[in-house]
BANUVEX-981250 format. One record per residue: residue in three letters; z negated, x negated, y negated of N, C-alpha, C in turn. Coordinates in pm, whole numbers, plus 50000, padded with zeros to 5 digits. Layout:
<recs>
alaZXYZXYZXY/...
</recs>
This chain:
<recs>
met500054991750128500165001949995499874992249870/ser501054993449786501084984849651499924990249573/gln499754981149475498494984749371499094996049296/asn500234999349256500755011449201500515023849268/glu500835022349410500555033249505498985036649492/ser498145026649503496695028649519496195036049402/tyr496835031849290496455040749162496775052949145/his497915058349211498235071049213497635078649323/val497505074549417496485078349530494945081249497/asn494495071449425493165069249363493095081449277/glu493835083149201493885096849085493775107449157/ser494825109449276494765119049362493455125649424/leu492795111449450491585114149543490545117949441/arg490565114049333489665116849236489625132149188/asn490935138349194491275152649153490815157549242/asp490755155949390490595162349517488955162749516/leu488495153549480486865154749477486105162549366/arg487035164149233486745173049132487015187749162/leu487995190149262488505202749292487285207949388/arg486935198149465485795201449605484265206349518/lys484255200249423482885202849344483175214449275/ile484255219649208484365232849136484385245749251/leu484755241049360485125253249470483775255449529/asp482875244249506481235248649540480565260149444/glu481105261049352480605272649241481645285049274/leu482605285649335483605296849328483125303849464/pro483505318449470483495324349586484005316249715/glu483345321349836483755314749948485285314749979/phe485725328149949487305329750024488205321649895/ala487795317349796488675311849688489315298349750/ser488365292349847488975280849873490165280449969/arg490505291850029491545293050096492885293750023/tyr492875297749917494015299649796494535283549783/phe493445275449759493545259949729494155253149866/tyr493645256649979494105251750083495755254150120/ala496095269250096497435269550089498425263050011/asn497885259749900498655255249820498575238549783/glu498125234349894497745220249883499035209849863/phe499935214849898501125207549926502285213149825/ser502015223149763503005231349684502715227849507/leu501205225549495500935221149357500215209349380/ser500375202049243499645188749227498265190549207/ala497545180349244496215178249269495685181849119/arg496375176849008495895179048899496045194948847/thr497245198448891497315214148869496285225448951/arg495945218549079494885227049142493455225949067/val493345214849017491715213048945492085223748827/ala492905218748753493225229548639493005246648676/tyr493705250448766493655262748818492275266948853/ala491225256948924490015260848971489255262248834/tyr489315253448752488755255848627488815268048541/asp490225273748571490505283848493489865298048587/leu489815295548702489315307848803487805307848781/arg487205296248769485765295848751485325304048621/thr486135300048492486005307748358485895324348372/phe487005328148469487225340948490486075347848572/phe485705340748682484715348548744483195350348673/arg483115337948604481865338348501482075348448415/tyr483215350648356483505362648266483105379348320/ile483715378848444483685393448491482195397148553/ile481365387348569480085389748612479215392148484/thr479655387948376478875394048274479275404948166/lys480555409648236481355421848134481575432148230/asn481705429548360482375442148450480805448548506/pro480665464048465479435467148505479185466548650/ser480085470548745479885467448894479385453848944/leu479515442648850479275429548890478315423048799/leu477625429548713476435423648633475485421948718/tyr474795407648652473815400448746474265394548879/met475545395748929475675387849029476155373749030/gln475815365149124476405350149117477915349949158/val478395342249104479745340649117479935337849267/arg479215329449344479725327349490479305341249592/asp478615352549524478705362349574479655374549569/ile480595370649503481835380349461482785380349596/thr483315389849637484105392749751485325396149713/ile486275397049785487575400749762487645418249729/ala486615425349813486465440849776486115442049621/his485265432649551484845434049425486065431149340/leu486935422449390488595421949292489155433849314/glu489185441349424490245451149422489475463149322/gln488485461849276487885471049164488455467749040/leu488935457149010489075455648889490305460148833/ser490565464948696491565471148663492625463948545/val493615469948518494255463748430493495459248300/his492975467148246491875466548116490835453348146/asp490445453848260489375439548297490125428048251/ile491445426548328492075416848291492655413848137/glu493255424148087493315423047936492025418147861/ser490995421747867489995419847804489435405347820/tyr489735401647955489455386447980490455377047885/leu491845381147891492545374747820492415376347662/ser491645385947598491095384747466489915377747445/tyr489155377147532488065367047556488445352647530/leu489535351147582489905336547589490375331147446/lys490515337747389491205335547263490195324747200/cys488925326147211488005318447148486325323247254/tyr485655314247285484565318947384483575304447365/his482545306447405481665294747391481255289847547/leu481395277147575481315268047693479985272947755/asp478915271747672477635272047731477125286647632/glu475725289047665474935299647617474465297447464/lys474275284647453473905278247313474925274747223/gly476375276147282477405272447163477675261147122/his477325251547233477435238147199478785234447188/arg479735240047275481315236647259481945250547260/thr482905250847170483635263247146485095262247195/ile485435270447262486625267647338487735277147247/his488965272447230489925281247155491305280147253/asn492085290247274493235290547346494555297747283/thr495355289347264496685294147231497505304547325/pro498285311647258499025321347347499505313747461/thr500055301147458500605293647595499495290047678/gly498195286247634497155286447728496745297347785/ile496665308047724496335322847761497395326447885/ala498435323147860499795327547954499595319048082/arg499135307348075498935298548181497575303348265/lys496645306748216495645312948280495985326048346/leu496625335448277497085349648328498195341948449/ser498935332948447499785330348548498895325448685/cys497795317148642497005313648752496555326148822/leu495925336048753495365347648821496395356348888/arg497385356848839498785363148932498755356549066/ser498875343449018499255336549158498005338049264/phe496885336149219495665337149298495755351949365/phe495855365249284495775377849372496925379049450/asp498205371549418499365375049478499145368549613/tyr498395357849646498165350349773497525359449863/tyr496305366049818495365373749894496215387549909/thr497085392149820497825405049871498955400749971/gly499515389849953500385384750045500045383250175/ile499045380050198498345378650330497675389750385/gly497815401950296497335413850348495675415650333/glu494955406550248493655407950210493245416550068/met494355421050026494235428749900495435436549890/lys495115448349831496175459449866497305457649719/arg496445453149639497195453249486496815439149433/asn497665438449307497335427749242497055431349100/pro495845430349055495515436148928495925431448799/ala496415419548821496995412948706498355415048687/ala499135420948792500625422948795501235429648705/arg500205438848641500975447648521500485444648399/val499765432948393499405427848261500515420648182/ser500805424648056501865417747982501545402547949/thr502475393947975502395379047929502245378947781/pro501235370047705501395370047565502455363847514/lys503165368947409504195364447325504115349147288/ile504985341847331504815325847281505605325147188/his505365321047054506025318046950506405304146934/thr507935305346929508665290846929508355282446792/lys507975271146821507635263246710508675250046688/glu509115243046584509725234446546509385224146591/ile510145214146688509425203046763509065193646658/ile507935189746675507535178346564508135164746651/gln508725155846587509145143446640509435134146513/leu509835122746555510175110946458511575109246448/asp512065108546316513295107546263513535090846292/pro514955087146295515045071046332514535061046226/asp514465067446095513925056545991512175056246032/glu511655067146076510485066646102509945060446230/val511035060346334510695050346448510635035746385/glu511425033646294511545020546266510215014846184/ile509865023546091508635022246037507545021246117/leu507215029446208506305027946296506305013946393/leu507285011846438507424999046527507224986746446/ser507864987646321507604974746234506094974946170/gly505774984746177504214985746112503314978946231/ile503474983246385502944976046478503204963046498/glu504574959346493504804943846508504564934546372/asn504494939246262504274930246176503054933446065/gly502164945546117500924947446035501264954945893/ser500164956245807500094960745698499324957045590/asp499934956745459498974952345357497824962345341/lys497874971445398496714984745374495564982345476/ile495494972645564494534972445670493714961445614/ser492414961045643491574949245613491854937045715/lys491084926545659491114913645769490574916745880/his489594923545904488814926546027489664934946120/gln490614945946043491294953446145492604946346194/lys492904935746112494154927946137493874917046242/lys492484912146246492074904546339492074910446489/tyr491594921146476491424931646601492664934346658/leu493744939746523495314944346603495964932546667/asp495384920346617496604908546641496324907746788/lys495074912246856494684907746989495524917747066/thr496004927847017496554938047102498084941447053/arg498494934446956499784936546885500824938446983/leu501054927147081502334925047157502054937947263/arg500914940147319500844951847416500954964247365/asp500444967247237500634979747178502134982547129/leu502734970847079504284971947066505034975047205/ala504684967847295505394971647408505244986247465/ile503894990347459503745003347516504575012147436/thr504505012147291505035020147198506465022247212/thr507045010147237508555008947247508955012147363/leu508275012347463508545016547623508565031947610/leu507545038247561507425056747542508505059647469/leu508715054947348510015057847266511475055647334/gly511565043547398512915042747449513245047047590/thr511895053747680512355060047788511895074547797/gly511005078547729510595091947729509675094247826/ile508795083447893507965085247998506635092247980/arg505815097548055504715102448033503525089648017/ile502455093047932501305082947939501075080248071/ser500535091748142499885087248292501065078148374/glu502295081148330503315074348421503415061248355/cys503085058148244502955043348179501605035648226/val500445041948229499225038648289499385033148417/gly500205041148501500125035348647501445025048667/leu502065020348564503025009748611502284999248634/asp502894988548725502594975648773503384965948723/ile503254955148742504164944448667505434942048761/gln505234945348878506524943348997507094954848982/asp506954970548908507834978148905508764975848807/val508674964748715509514963848613510684952248677/asn511994958648654513014951048701514084946548605/phe513824932748552514754930048449516344927948484/lys516414926248605517634922448641518594934148600/asp518124948248620519074959548591518154967748477/asn517234962848409516564969148313516064979548339/ser515264982148448514754994648497513224992548549/ile512465006748568511245006248590511115015548719/lys510395013348809509975024648929508575027448919/met508655040148898507465048448862507195060248962/thr505885065448955505545077049047505415089848905/arg506205099348939506185107448819505505119248838/lys505095130848767504295141948780504865150048914/gly503985153848998504235157449119504215146649227/glu503945134349172503935124049282505235119549351/asn506325123849262507755118149305508025106149250/glu508685095849316509095084449289510395081649206/gln510785074549110511975075049030512195063248963/ile513475058548951513895049848856514275051248715/val513695046148633514045050448497514775036648445/phe515695038248358516185024748297515925024448150/phe516175012748102515795009647954516805002547881/asn516775003047772517814992547677517314978247647/asn518034972147586517624955947582516594956147466/glu516384964747360515284967247292514044965247351/val513904974647453512764977447521512454962547628/gln513684958147665513534946647739512854935147668/tyr513114932347541512634921247470511154924447444/val510714933947396509214937247371508494934547502/leu509164937847620508394939047733508404922747788/glu509304915347761509314903647849508394894947739/asp508494897747583507674889547509506074893147552/tyr505744905847582504564910847613503744901547719/leu504974903847843504654897047963504164882447959/his505164876147890505234859347900504174855747801/glu503924860447657503134856547552501524862147586/gln501384870747663500104877047695499524882747807/arg500064890347866499724897547991499704884648096/leu500514878448137500454866348230499474857648225/asn499014856348098498224845448076496484850348066/leu496474864348116495184868348117494664872648274/ile493404872948278492574870948443492174887148430/pro492734895648507492504907448545491254907248610/glu490634921148569489324926748647489944929248806/lys488724930248894489234933149033489874947249043/gly490884946049122491444961049102492624964849009/ser492764955448922493734956548813494714946848813/glu494524937048918495544926048932496924929148877/asp497464939048941499014940848906499324948648793/ala498484954848739498674964748628499194959648512/leu500364964548483501294961448364500524959248230/phe499744970248211498874969848077497534971748099/leu496904960548027495414960848050494804965747915/ser493484967647924492584969947807491914958547757/leu491124956847676490664946247625489794938247704/lys489164947447820488234944447904488834940648022/asn490204938048014491134934748130491154941848262/asn490814953048229491204963248350492364972148306/arg492804982348408494104988648371493744998348276/ile494574998148145494435006248045494275020048074/ser493535030748000493585042148049494335053847960/val494675064847980495285075547931494425076147775/asp493575079047778492895081247649493205067847561/ala492895055747608492995044247526494385046247459/ile495465047547541497005048547491496895062447371/glu496515070347410496365081247293495915078247173/lys494595072447190494045069647060494595059946981/met495485050647067496275041246992497485044446914/ile498275053746996499385061046926498975067446789/val497995074946813497285083546707496925073046592/lys496135065146608495985055246513497125047946428/phe497805045946517499305038146430500145048646370/ala500215060546408500575070646354499905074846215/lys498965075846219498135079046060498305064245994/met498395056746052498745043445933500235044145881/tyr501095046445981502515042445909503475055245921/val503115068445977503735079645941502725091945926/pro501905088745820500735098645797501075115945741/tyr502435114545720502655128345671503255137845794/lys503265130945908503605137846031502345137246131/lys502125147346194500895147546305501715144346423/ile501435129546440502245125246580501115122046700/thr501405129346821500915124746916501615116947020/pro500865111547130501935105447226502985114847291/his502655126547292503745135447360504845138647256/lys504545136347119505665136347021506885124147025/leu506165114347101507285101547117508125108547210/arg507845113047316508435121047429509625128047385/ser509085139347282509765146147222510895138947144/thr510625128047074511435122846994512695115547095/phe512445109947202513325104847291514235117247338/gly513505127047400514305139347454515145145747338/thr514805147047227515905149947122516905142847091/gln516625130047098517845118447050518755118247176/leu517965120147298519185118947406519975130447428/tyr519545143747396520305153447386521405153847260/gln520865150047153521735146947048523005138147071/glu522585128047145523815118347164524635121947285/thr524245129447371524745132747501525135147447535/gly524365156947466524895170247493524595174947626/asp523845166947705523675171647850522125173447872/leu521815184747892520645192747919520385186248077/tyr521155184148155520735182848279520575168548294/leu521215160748210520895145148196519265141648128/val518965151448034517695150347962516755153748074/ala516835166748166515865169648256515505160148371/glu516785153448399516605143248515515695132148460/thr516015127448319515625113748273514005116348250/leu513725130048206512405129648166511435136048278/gly512265138848396511515142448504511045156448510/his511855165348435511535180148441511955185348565/ser510975194348606511335200348732512555213448716/ser512905216448584513745227948562514315222548420/val515585225648423516365222448289515935231148178/asp515275243048191514655252748126513695245548005/thr512935234848086512045230148016512625219747900/ser513835218347943514325206447849515345213147738/lys515405225547734516195234047644515715233347492/lys514385229847481513695228647362514105216147289/tyr514785207447342515465195447274516615197647218/ala517285209847235518495212147195518335220447056/ser517755211546959517375215746845518625219946761/met517885229446663518965237746576518845228446446/lys518085217446427517935211146322519085207146239/glu519975201546310521325195746257522055207246192/arg522185220546266522945231546212522415237546103/lys520875239946108520145243445992520445233745858/arg520655222645859520855212445763522245215445721/leu523115216045816524535221845775524795231245701/val524065242745717523845255445665523455253245519/ala522325245845516521785242445359522945234345279/gln523565225945351524815218745254525905227545243/thr526125237645311527425245145287527215253945160/ile525825261745143525655269745070525675265944935/gln526485268144838526475264344661525815276444605/leu525155274444489524495284844417525155287044282/arg525815274644239526505276144113527765273044123/ala528475280344039530205277144029530515263944027/gln529855256743936530215240443914530145232644030/asn529125236044094528785230544230529815232344324/arg530405244844365531485250944449532795242744411/glu533035241544274534265235044245534455220544255/ser533065213644263532975198944246533175195444403/
</recs>
């Protein structure tokens, strides 16, 4: 087993352990749903579904009259049969804003997209038991899915990409000497990560899982384990090649990694495999420094790549394949109307003198 495989296997095992812990809080029958979907849903998705179901069960034992004062573990399928469309709709309304604990130490807000996902989880859960004949009806089947409002994709324009990368590479007069000293320690690594994300559109989790031997400079490609644990080859251009080689030869190969991170491509300051959280914070930090007028998150770098790839090729299937989307529908958001809207603005002339010129 390669180090890269062990990283993803370990991540999957950690999620399996998290799932088991949550299942201990759910009704006994709930585990059958997760066993049945062990190979059709990723470990991360099953954990997310388990959290969603725990929230649902905690809600109904406080709001449904027939379930008041019950323990979540004591809920049966017969109890679920009693639920109405109103029960599900009131739960979705509750999800807009609720306290995670009784003292309100943490408040959760869900967007329509998040609520729609939780409704999808319920439908899938109930569908399983109706499918095997243990429930006669799905109480969530007739509940309308929240309307998802389309938002303009936030991304970096080409000049902003240049500003961001140049800022990471060369620094800024706006930062203090202390900040510069700290940033100099990670400059090559941070530039390599950011350039790789912008130049390939890979996810942060995929970037974290990369090992040195996954990078092939003979054909400028990287081998990675994508979402859903599928292995794929992704290619990069010469610009990405140069910063990766610079980072490897000038920094990475001179470091002594901690045990278990010997093959990791990107290391933290503690010389262990860098984390998803560390990359997210790094991207947000540099974005605030160099493109503060846009709220840039790591996923926006992926959006930047996807949009640019579609604008250059017009091929949604190529975008879907390159980004590792399971469906081309996911890639359609990159078919932006931005350029057409700009053309409209340039076409409409308000004054006669402008129309004649």
